[in-house]
C-alpha positions as CSV (number, residue, x, y, z in Angstrom):
1,I,20.0,-27.8,39.3
2,Y,21.2,-30.8,41.5
3,D,22.9,-30.3,44.9
4,D,24.7,-33.3,46.7
5,K,23.1,-32.2,50.0
6,D,19.6,-31.0,48.9
7,G,19.0,-33.0,45.8
8,N,17.1,-31.3,43.0
9,M,16.7,-27.5,43.2
10,P,14.2,-26.4,40.7
11,L,14.7,-23.0,39.0
12,T,11.4,-21.9,40.3
13,D,12.7,-22.1,43.9
14,T,13.7,-18.4,44.2
15,S,14.9,-18.8,47.8
16,A,17.6,-21.1,46.6
17,V,18.1,-20.3,42.9
18,T,18.5,-16.8,41.4
19,L,18.8,-15.9,37.7
20,D,20.4,-12.8,36.4
21,L,18.5,-12.1,33.2
22,T,19.5,-8.5,32.6
23,S,21.3,-9.4,29.4
24,L,18.2,-11.3,28.0
25,D,15.7,-9.6,25.8
26,R,12.9,-12.0,25.0
27,F,11.6,-9.8,22.3
28,I,14.8,-9.9,20.2
29,P,15.8,-13.3,18.9
30,G,19.4,-14.3,19.5
31,E,21.7,-16.1,21.8
32,Y,22.1,-14.7,25.4
33,T,24.3,-15.7,28.3
34,V,22.6,-15.5,31.7
35,S,24.0,-16.2,35.2
36,V,22.5,-18.8,37.5
37,N,23.3,-18.8,41.2
38,A,22.3,-21.6,43.6
39,T,22.6,-21.7,47.3
40,D,22.0,-25.0,49.3
41,S,20.6,-25.3,52.8
42,S,24.1,-25.2,54.3
43,G,24.7,-21.8,52.8
44,K,27.2,-23.1,50.0
45,S,26.7,-21.4,46.6
46,S,27.7,-22.0,43.1
47,S,27.3,-20.0,39.9
48,A,27.2,-20.9,36.3
49,A,26.8,-19.2,32.9
50,V,24.1,-20.6,30.8
51,K,23.3,-19.8,27.1
52,I,19.7,-19.3,26.3
53,T,18.6,-19.0,22.6
54,I,15.5,-16.8,22.0
55,K,13.5,-17.8,18.9
56,H,10.2,-16.4,17.7
57,E,7.4,-18.4,16.3
58,E,7.9,-18.8,12.6
59,L,4.8,-17.3,10.8
60,S,4.2,-16.9,7.2
61,E,3.1,-13.5,5.8
62,K,-0.3,-15.1,5.2
63,Q,-0.8,-16.0,8.8
64,I,0.3,-12.5,10.0
65,R,-2.0,-10.8,7.5
66,E,-5.0,-13.2,8.6
67,Y,-4.2,-12.2,12.3
68,A,-4.3,-8.5,11.2
69,G,-7.6,-9.1,9.4
70,E,-9.2,-10.4,12.6
71,Y,-7.5,-7.7,14.7
72,I,-8.7,-4.8,12.6
73,K,-12.3,-5.9,13.1
74,T,-11.9,-4.8,16.7
75,V,-10.7,-1.3,15.5
76,T,-12.8,-0.2,12.6
77,S,-15.9,-0.9,10.7
78,S,-16.7,-0.9,7.0
79,S,-19.1,1.9,7.5
80,M,-16.3,4.3,8.6
81,L,-15.0,6.9,6.4
82,L,-11.3,6.7,5.3
83,D,-10.1,9.4,7.6
84,N,-12.0,7.8,10.5
85,Q,-10.5,4.4,9.8
86,I,-7.0,5.9,9.9
87,L,-7.7,7.8,13.1
88,A,-9.1,4.6,14.7
89,V,-6.0,2.7,13.9
90,Y,-3.8,5.5,15.1
91,K,-5.7,5.7,18.4
92,K,-5.6,2.0,18.9
93,I,-1.8,2.1,18.8
94,I,-1.0,5.1,20.8
95,E,-3.8,4.7,23.5
96,N,-2.8,1.1,24.3
97,E,-2.2,1.2,28.0
98,Q,-0.6,-2.2,28.0
99,M,2.0,-1.3,25.4
100,N,5.6,-1.0,26.7
101,F,6.8,1.9,24.4
102,G,10.2,1.7,25.9
103,G,10.9,-1.6,24.2
104,K,13.2,-2.5,21.4
105,S,12.7,-4.0,18.0
106,D,14.7,-6.0,15.4
107,K,15.0,-3.4,12.6
108,T,16.6,-6.0,10.3
109,D,13.4,-8.0,10.4
110,N,10.6,-7.3,8.0
111,Y,7.9,-5.0,9.3
112,L,5.2,-7.7,9.2
113,R,6.9,-9.8,11.9
114,T,7.7,-6.7,14.0
115,A,4.1,-5.5,13.7
116,Y,2.8,-9.0,14.8
117,Y,5.0,-9.0,17.8
118,G,4.0,-5.5,18.7
119,L,0.3,-6.3,18.4
120,T,0.6,-9.7,20.4
121,M,3.2,-8.8,23.0
122,N,2.5,-5.1,23.5
123,Y,6.2,-4.2,23.4
124,G,8.3,-2.2,21.1
125,D,9.7,1.2,19.9
126,S,8.9,3.7,17.2
127,Y,9.7,1.1,14.4
128,T,7.2,-1.3,16.0
129,C,4.5,1.3,16.2
130,A,5.0,2.3,12.6
131,S,5.0,-1.4,11.6
132,M,1.9,-2.1,13.5
133,M,0.1,0.9,12.0
134,K,1.3,0.0,8.5
135,L,0.1,-3.6,8.7
136,L,-3.3,-2.5,9.9
137,L,-3.6,0.1,7.2
138,D,-2.5,-2.5,4.6
139,T,-5.4,-4.6,5.9
140,L,-7.8,-1.8,5.1
141,S,-6.1,-1.3,1.7
142,I,-4.8,2.1,2.7
143,D,-1.5,2.9,1.2
144,S,1.3,3.9,3.6
145,I,5.1,4.1,3.6
146,I,7.4,3.7,6.7
147,I,9.9,6.5,6.8
148,H,12.8,7.2,9.3
149,N,15.3,9.8,10.2
150,L,19.0,9.5,9.0
151,D,20.2,7.5,12.1
152,N,17.2,5.1,12.1
153,S,16.2,6.1,15.6
154,A,12.8,7.3,14.8
155,Y,10.2,6.0,12.5
156,W,6.9,7.4,11.1
157,L,4.5,6.8,8.2
158,L,3.4,8.7,5.1
159,V,-0.3,7.7,4.9
160,D,-2.5,8.3,1.8
161,F,-5.5,10.2,2.9
162,S,-8.2,11.1,0.4
163,D,-6.5,14.5,-0.3
164,G,-2.9,13.5,-0.3
165,R,-0.1,12.0,1.8
166,Y,0.3,13.0,5.4
167,H,2.9,12.4,8.1
168,V,1.5,10.2,10.9
169,D,3.6,9.6,14.1
170,P,2.1,6.7,16.0
171,F,4.8,6.7,18.6
172,F,5.2,10.1,20.3
173,K,1.6,10.9,20.7
174,K,1.9,14.4,19.2
175,D,-0.4,15.9,16.6
176,I,-2.0,13.1,14.7
177,C,-1.2,14.4,11.2
178,R,0.7,17.1,9.5
179,R,1.5,17.6,5.9
180,A,4.9,15.9,5.1
181,S,7.7,17.8,3.5
182,V,10.3,15.7,1.7
183,V,13.3,17.5,0.2
184,G,11.3,20.7,0.3
185,S,8.2,19.6,-1.5
186,V,4.8,18.4,-0.3
187,V,4.3,14.8,-0.9
188,R,1.0,14.0,-2.7
């Protein structure tokens, strides 16, 4: 920002320049309008609307799966039994103290990208948590399916344990698993 009295006013000078970023969500790609207000040393101020475009790094499915392969090594070991591997992945997600579980996700995006951003940015909602868990279980070759309620406001997984499929909720920190009923029948 340039002022005829003070010259260049960098955006980092928070005493002279303020940004209203309330409409911006850096985790959801898109175009946002933000407000910039600058005040010079004589007290004169001016405002402008600025368009900002958020783009996420373009990663291939292969790159995301390679990242997950490295990540899973910090969570499980090959000597663990199947149930313990699933439990370790579940705990890693729900016990992440850095995770902002009040975040948002782009539900039109494929689950791999959503999982990657959840794992790397610690931000998301129930779709993010379900996506992260599915990606990590995929890495362990454990079959799982993301399911959701009718209005797409909550997401879970059906995970194939050694004795059938179980409902796993990696978001609300409730009971880890309970047998899933779909249209009145137990899924196996």
